[in-house]
Steps between C-alpha positions, in 0.01 A plus 500: 500500500732266314518743212581780739773295666635402161502862390683603816750221447569614144539857621747392767702305243510803270609729784769255607619466140521877456679531834749234384560681171551833678727335756711337230526832319611677817749224572643508149518880487668522839759238408571680173556827685736323740692349207531836324605669824770241557625547144534874561697432819723255315572754227567762766753266660669457161527878466652524846753229415638674192513839673689339787734339250585844364553637849734211580714572193551868583754462784729295275460755222577791733806324642628421151445852370640663815840352420532707184733794536328840529151352459218740583421428864175696490359251248585209728342678795180560305468128420572400860243746638238394245548136595460590867176690428354188337563308821311762699174435313301263720301265281406134534713301253254208500167679465411745226410849629140621487588864570595690181703751703710222647577353159576847366752559779666167428515569128637851554785365713580232244492755218742720691737207541467406133579856394804523728625167370459613139701816567773297668527265203504794261791661686700176486527543123771756572712230668594242234751336735211429736255367242767264367531306828343154521316579821335804347403306188326237711315764704394676183352178359320419825356850533379499142324168554349619828360819348335295227350266759365797697313620192361152432388436858333841531299425186406156635388659826285756320342222296411304814358814663288571194347150510433532873350849479276397212362212704452719809306765309290276276139434602395286683847397619548850641232419759693196618825698495345764724368239741840339546716813496657474154586845363672631188878523499712778347710459187857601440443836331846613396587862453566611145810323375531283811332205334824430313775318680815709551741437217810317612713560195865582449598611150864407557416181689720218368642715219867586465601855569526713187847531354678825566520738205849513343699808590543749215832475322754762600573766243852483349 
């Protein structure tokens, strides 16, 4: 009887030990998923911040460019409309999307704005008196820095999503993820050529205007 009781006691200890190990594994895996999920949301917030920074610079750019004589109004209208379309995309700025279609809509609107902005900056090359102003120079520098930050933050976001998705899909963590509602998140999947930040470059920026060619000498 004592041996039987001892055997039952040992069995209970083993079961409790295994239950503790499993519980600790579940606890650790769940906390890791939470940490990775929060990192994705943080990176998403960083992406939102730099995109908002670009949107905030556009009104000043449009107002500065609009003062140039005979500037193409259709180009300004395109930028203004593209900026407005970005604001119409309803997406949580603090929580990364889980719906690929929602992220695709957001990215499409941002790409449209980036393209319109690039065309606007390209057209300004025909207005050297505009590109020579101090206000325009400052906007050009800020936009260039913002476009670079957009590229960096998008890459950081994709890296965080990759780490999260790997954890969610890997066995046996995927079982825990399914139990607690963790699901894979979509990446930024840029269209061909859209992965490069729009070039904010002015060939004549800061350079003196070329000297006029001397008039040909009059014939005697």
